[in-house]
N, C-alpha and C positions, 0 to 999 in steps of 0.2 A: 827414274821409277816410272813419272808417266807415262812415257813410252810404253814401257813394259806393261803398262795397264792397258793401253789403247791395244798393244799388240794380245791380251788376252781377252778383250774382248770383241776380236777380228775371227776368232776360231767360236764357228757356231756352236760344236758341245759345250765347249770351257765357258764360252759367255751362259749359255743355258743355265750351266753346274752353278756360276756366280749369283745370279738371280735367282735360281731358286733358294738359295741360301738365305739370301736378303729379303725375299717374301719369307719365309720359315720365321724369321729373326723380328719383321713385324709381328706376324701373329704372335711370338714370343712373348713381345713387349704389350699387346695387346689385352692376352689373356692374363699378364701378370699385373693389369690393373683392371680386370673385372671381378667385381666382388661375389664371394657367395652371398645367396639370397638368405637375409635371415641372422646376419653375423653383426656385430660391433665393428666396422674396418679399423677403428681408432684403439682398438683395446691393448695390441701388441705394441702400439707407438706409446700408449701409456705407461705399459709396463716395461719397456724398455728404458724409458727416463726414471722410473725407480729401479733399476738395475742397473748403475753406469759402470757395476764393476764386472757384471755376466759377460764375459766374452764370448760362450759358447753359443747365448741367442745372437751376437753382432754377426760371429762368422757364420752362423746358418743364415741368417738374413742376408749377408751377402752372397752367397751358395745358391739364393732365388734371385738375386734381381732385386731386393726390397719387395717381393711379392708377400714374403712369411708377415713382413710388419704392416701390407696394407690386409693379409688374409684374403687377397684373391684366389680363384682354383688353381693357379698356380702355385699355392702357398708352400704346398713341400717340394715344387720343383723335382731336380731330379736325382735327389738324395737319398730317394730308396733304390732307385737303378745303381749308385751306387755301392751303400751297401750291401746290395745282393752280389754284386759281381765281389767286392772282396771276401762275402762269407763262400760264395761257388767258389773261388781263387783258393781259399784256405782248404775247402773242402774236397780239391779236386788231390791235394797232397794226403789228405787222411784217408780218403777212400779210394780204395783199389780199383773200384769201376768205375768212377770218374775221371781217374788217371787212365785209364786204358781208353777210354771214351775221347779225351782231351788226343792219344796218338793217334786216333783215328785220322785226324787230317780234319779235311773242311765236313763230312758229314759228319762226326762227333764234335767239333766246334759248334755248330749248330744245335745240335741236341743241349750243349751246356750252356748255348744262347736262350734257347727255349725256357730251359729251365731257371734263367736268369729272370725271365720274364715274370714269369710266375711268381719267383721269391720278390722280385718285384712288386707284382699288386699287393700278395699278401702282406709284406711290409707297411705300401702304402694305405691297407684299412687299418694294420695296426696302430700306427702313428697317428691317422687321421681321427680313431676312436678315441686313441689315448686324449686328445688335442682336446676335442669336442665334449667330453665326459670330465675331465678334469680340468679343463676353464669355463666351462658352459656355463656353471654355476657360478663364476666370480665377475661375470660382466661378457663374457664370448659370445653369448648367445642374446640375442636382445628378447626381453622377457622370459628367460628361462625359470627365473625363480617365483615367479608368480603364474607360472601354466600350468596347464593338468597333465597329467601322464601322458597322454599321448599326443598332446602338443611338443610334451619333450622328448619325445621318443621321434616323431615326425623333424623336429627341427636336426636333432644327433645325425640322421638319419641323410638329411639334406645335406648338411657338413660335410659327413663321410664321404658321400657319394662326389659332392664339389670336388673335395681335394682327390682322391683318387681315380677319379676321369681325368684330373689335370695331370695329374703324375702318368699315367698310361698315355696319355696323349703328347706330354712331353717327350715320352720315352719314344714313342712312337716317329714322332718327330725328325728326335736324333739318329732313329737309325735309317729314317728314310733321305736326310743329309749326309751319312756316310753313305750310302747307296746310288743317289742324285745329286750330290751337291761334291764338293771338295774337301776332300779330308776328313778326320773322325767327327761327327754330326755331335756325338755325346759331349766330347770336349769344347766345341763351338758353345753348343747351350752354355756351358758352365763360363767361357769364356765371356760371352756377352751379358749373361748376368752379371758379371763380376764389374766389368766395365761400365755397366749403366749407373753402380754406387761410384764411380770414382770421382765426377765433377763436386758433387753434394759433399763427401770425404775431402777431397781438395779444401773446400771451404771449411770444414770444421776444422781440421789439422793448421789451417793459417789464421783463424780467429782464437783460437789457443794458443798457439806460438806468439802472435801479436797482441795479446791481451794486454792490456796496460802500459805499453813501452810508443816511446814517440817515433817520427817519423823514420828516421835513422836508424834506430834499431829496426824499426820493420821493414827496412831495406835488405837489411842484412837478416833478417829472418829468413825473406823471400830467398834470399842467395843459396842460404846453408840450406833451406829444403829442397829446391831444385838440386842443388849439387848432391844433397845426399841421397836423392831418387835415383836421378843421374848414375850416379856411382851403382846403386845396388840394380840398378838395370844392365849395365853394361857386364858387371860382375856375375850374374844369371846368365846373360847372351853368352860369356866366356865358357861360363859353367855348363850351358845346354851345348854348346858346339866341342868343347872339347873334345878331343880323340885318341888313342894309342893306336897306331898303323902299324900291323904286325907282318913284316914282308913275306910273300909266298911265291915261290918258283914253281913253275910246271917241267918237267922231263918230256922231251922229246921224244914223239911215239908215231911208229905208221899206225894210220886209222884208212884204211881201203888203200886206195893208190896213190895216198898223199902223205905228208910228214905234216903234223900236228903237235901242238903245244912249243915249249921253249920259252915263255912267255914269263915276266914278271907279274905280279900281281898285289894287293894289301888285304889283310882283314882288319876293318876300320872297329876298334873296339872304344865305345862312349865311354870319355870318364863317368857321365850321367847315366848310367847304364838305365836306369827303371823311371828315368823321367820325371814326371810330376809324379807317378802312383805312390812313392812313398808318401808324400807329403798329404795327398788326400787319404789314402787309408790311413794314415797315422792321427791326423786333423780329427775324420769324421769319429773313430774308437774315442779320442778324447772328450769328443764333445757331446756323445754318446746319450752317456750317464749323467751328465749336469742338464738336459735337456728334459731327460726324464725324471729327474728329481724336483725340477721346478714343476712339471707337470702335477705328480705326486705331494707336492707339499710338502720336501722334506726341511724338517728343521735343522738347519744351518750349526746350530751349536750341540745337536747331537754328534755320535760317532759316524754315523752314514752320511750326515752334511757334512764333516769335515772332510771326510773321505771325496765326495763330489768337489768341493769347494780347493781342493788339492787339485784335481783335474782340470777345475777350470782355468783359463790363462791369464786370466784377470787378476788371478790371486798371486799371479807368480813373482810378481813385483813389488809386492807390498812390504814393506819395509817392516809393519808390526807387527807381521805374520810370517818370520821367514821360512816356518817348518812348510808352508806353501809352496815353495821351490822346489820340493821332490817332485811336484808334478812335471815342473819343466825337466828335471832328470828324467824320467818317464816317458816326456817326448821324445827325449832326444835318442834313448834308447829304442824306439817305436819305429824312429825313423831309420837307424840302421840295420834293423830286423828287418823293416820290409825292404829297405834297398838290397838286402842280400835274397831276402824271400822272394822278390818279383823278377829280379834276376835268373835267380836260380829257374822258376819255371820258363821265361819264355828266351833264355838264352842256355843251350844244352852243346857244350865245348866236346864230345865225344861225338854228337850226331855232325858235327863240322869237319872235327878230323877224319871221320871215316868218309864222308863226301869228298875231301881233300885228298885221302889214299884212293879213292876210285878214278878220280880225274887227274892222276898222276902228280900231283902237289903235294910241295912237303916247304915248312919251314926252316929255311937253312940253318945247319948246325942241331936240328931235331930231327930225328925216325919217328917214319909216319905211325899214323895207328894212336895206339895207347900212352906213348911219350908224348905226341903234341896235344892229346886231349890234357893232357896233366899239364903241360908248359901254356896253355891258354887257360887253364883254372888258377895256376897260380898266378898268371899278370892279370885276371879278374879279381881276383880276390884284393890286390892293394887297390887297383882301379875303382872299385865298388867302395873301398873305404873313403878315397879322396873325395869321392862322389858324395856319399854320404855326410862327408865333413862339411861341404860345399854347400849344401842343403840345409845343415844345422846352422849355417852362418849369417844364411837368405834369411831361412824361416825365424830364427831368435830375434837378429840386432831390431828388428821393428817391433818386436815385443817388450823390449826394454826402452824402447824411444815411446812406446805407448804409457809406458809405467814412469816412465821422467814426465810428460806432458799431460799426463790424465787423461788419455781420449780412450775411448774404447775401439774396439779393432776397426780399423781401417781396410777397405776395399783395396787397395795396393801395398800393402803389409805384405811381409816375405812368402806366406803361403799363396796368395794370391796373385803375386809377383813373380814366383817360379811357374802358376799354373799359366797367367796371361805369355810370359816370355815363351814357355814349351810349345802351348798352343798356336801359336803365332808363326813362331821357326816350322812348326812342323806343316800348318795351313800353304805357306810361303813355299817349303820343298815342295809339297803336293804340287802346286802351281807351276814352279819351275820345272819339276818332270815334265808337267803335260805342255809345257813350252816347248823343251829342249826337243821335243819327238815331233812338232811342228819348224823345226830349226828356226825359233826365235827366240832370244836372251828373255831369262827369266831375270825376277827380283833379286835372288843373292849372287847372280853373275855379275850385275853392275857392282 
């Protein structure tokens, strides 16, 4: 591994890309600790202590790398960008004009990307305004209760501008990291935010696990924690890398003055075809109503409040209110739905079948064209089901663990673990591809 790192830094272009990513991560951490003027930085920290079972805020804080709890300029992080991406991808299926735009290739994708940027700014404005107005009078803004109307308006505007600008800056940093760095920049921002909370969450879990136990029990507790986390990581790595390989044979044909074709190849279909996207989409949709309910001070004894509590994963393992476990079923359904949905918009069996037919390729025993497309689609159906089931296992097991040990969402829980493993593997593959081109061994080759 160390030799691979040395090889990566031997290549100037690759070295510059890695250093650029590291520099941007430093900027992100600096911004995550830079408070917005005029706000009470400890407001959300106190609020979190009062809402031990509100897992939605814990998930939101993990996604922002703790900057939401500190109320820095990056308090919204890239969550508006993720939400806008979800909305645009859903609209792509519903609106024919956007669907045609997506089929235009690179130019169409650039137009959709621009729409996503505008939607991100709009959502950041809405979220920051809702937070500033909803929480301002209860202690978020310093001196808000006794200030004049103009001062209140100015404080709200400063808070909104600070959070919206921070979210737009993070979106720009993520896109620049994609362009000038290694891997997907937005995913790397999300990964770094989650990892920044891991040390503190390890300590929290350890303290809850060993509280009131003797030394021997503490040792056993540490072994159990390490073994459980290791098993989850190994299972997640296997899930992310598992694939079904479809054999493809190319017929020999005359091209120009020579004979080409005749070789064998494979179509690798990943078991977890949608990667981390179903988890991000499902978690974001489940979290949004809970956050909005908190901003609007919804009475949790009312019907809307009970519905919101059903969507809060902190209530799913509550033995006193088993009705809330319905939220867990909704979460599972969303995972399966987005697994199939995201695969359908990112993988086109008919296009692959037509390309194979043009190049003289065929799957042994399957006729080219429509039969090949139908065959690939039938294979995908049960592969996606297996992958989505694996995602459910990884995402749900830590939720039960959190309920048993009465700890709020931890940064290395199932949802975060899938994101961490998925992004790390994709980034390593990106570095590997750069090294292989230059005849160096990569991380995965070792």
